[in-house]
C-alpha positions as CSV (number, residue, x, y, z in Angstrom):
1,X,8.7,9.9,-13.4
2,X,9.5,8.0,-9.5
3,X,7.8,8.2,-5.8
4,X,10.7,10.1,-3.6
5,X,11.9,9.2,0.2
6,X,10.0,12.4,1.9
7,X,6.3,11.7,0.5
8,X,6.4,8.0,1.3
9,X,7.8,8.7,4.9
10,X,4.8,11.0,4.8
11,X,2.7,8.6,4.0
12,X,3.8,5.8,7.1
13,X,3.2,8.6,9.9
14,X,-0.2,9.8,8.4
15,X,-1.0,5.9,8.2
16,X,1.3,5.2,11.7
17,X,-2.3,5.3,13.7
18,X,-3.4,1.8,12.2
19,X,0.0,-0.3,13.7
20,X,3.3,-0.7,11.8
21,X,2.9,0.6,8.7
22,X,6.3,0.6,6.8
23,X,7.3,0.8,2.7
24,X,9.7,-1.0,0.8
25,X,11.2,-0.1,-2.4
26,X,10.2,-1.2,-5.4
27,X,11.5,-0.6,-9.2
28,X,11.4,3.5,-8.5
29,X,8.4,3.1,-6.5
30,X,7.1,1.7,-2.7
31,X,5.3,-0.2,-2.0
32,X,3.0,0.3,2.1
33,X,3.1,-2.4,4.1
34,X,0.1,-3.4,7.0
35,X,0.4,-6.6,9.3
36,X,2.5,-8.4,6.3
37,X,0.4,-7.6,3.4
38,X,1.0,-5.2,1.0
39,X,-2.1,-2.6,1.2
40,X,-1.4,0.1,-0.8
41,X,1.4,1.5,-3.8
42,X,3.2,4.8,-3.9
43,X,3.4,5.8,-7.8
44,X,4.4,9.1,-9.0
45,X,4.6,10.2,-5.3
46,X,0.4,9.4,-5.4
47,X,-1.5,6.8,-2.5
48,X,-3.7,4.0,-4.6
49,X,-4.6,1.6,-1.7
50,X,-5.6,-2.1,-3.0
51,X,-9.6,-2.2,-3.6
52,X,-11.5,-3.9,-0.8
53,X,-15.3,-3.4,-0.1
54,X,-14.6,-2.2,3.4
55,X,-12.4,0.5,2.0
56,X,-14.8,1.7,-0.6
57,X,-17.5,2.1,2.2
58,X,-15.5,4.4,4.6
59,X,-14.1,6.6,1.6
60,X,-16.9,9.5,0.9
61,X,-15.6,9.7,-2.3
62,X,-14.0,6.8,-4.5
63,X,-11.8,8.2,-7.2
64,X,-10.1,4.7,-9.0
65,X,-6.8,5.1,-10.7
66,X,-3.8,2.6,-12.7
67,X,-0.3,2.9,-9.9
68,X,0.7,1.9,-13.6
69,X,0.4,0.8,-17.1
70,X,-1.0,-2.2,-17.0
71,X,-2.3,-2.4,-13.0
72,X,-5.6,-3.7,-11.9
73,X,-7.5,0.2,-10.6
74,X,-6.5,1.2,-7.0
75,X,-8.5,3.1,-4.6
76,X,-6.3,6.3,-5.5
77,X,-6.0,8.8,-2.2
78,X,-6.4,12.8,-2.4
79,X,-8.8,14.5,-0.3
80,X,-7.9,11.6,2.1
81,X,-4.2,12.1,2.9
82,X,-4.5,14.5,5.3
83,X,-6.9,13.2,7.6
84,X,-4.6,11.1,9.7
85,X,-7.1,9.2,12.0
86,X,-9.5,8.4,8.4
87,X,-6.5,7.2,6.3
88,X,-5.0,5.1,9.1
89,X,-8.7,3.3,9.2
90,X,-8.9,2.4,5.6
91,X,-5.3,0.8,5.9
92,X,-6.9,-1.3,8.9
93,X,-9.6,-2.2,7.0
94,X,-7.9,-3.0,3.9
95,X,-5.4,-5.2,5.5
96,X,-8.6,-6.8,7.7
97,X,-10.1,-7.8,4.2
98,X,-7.3,-8.9,2.6
99,X,-5.8,-12.8,2.9
100,X,-2.6,-13.3,4.2
101,X,0.2,-13.6,2.9
102,X,1.8,-17.0,0.9
103,X,4.1,-18.7,2.7
104,X,7.4,-17.4,1.0
105,X,8.6,-20.9,-0.5
106,X,12.4,-21.9,0.6
107,X,15.3,-21.5,-1.7
108,X,17.0,-24.1,-3.8
109,X,20.3,-25.1,-3.4
110,X,20.5,-26.1,-6.6
111,X,22.7,-23.8,-8.6
112,X,24.6,-23.5,-5.6
113,X,28.4,-24.1,-5.7
114,X,30.6,-24.4,-2.4
């Protein structure tokens, strides 16, 4: 089952206090970006936050889940989803703990026809 846009919009509204959060549709699901970093995935209308030590420290109870088969475990956010302030704090802490995104490689001119 893929996630729907209404749930993705709900999540971005909930984390608005963290800064400019955006979502991008990927393979029928969504990636959640903050500060240009992927901080979470939305899969099957569930929120999976990338695991970090600062994020773990903020959660009352850590529940791990896999957003898709073969994925590494993420923090599955269930109880905290309705708490805007705590969710925003979790997203900020996660974004700060993640490395900066790698620069994109320039596209090669090979293979282009003129």
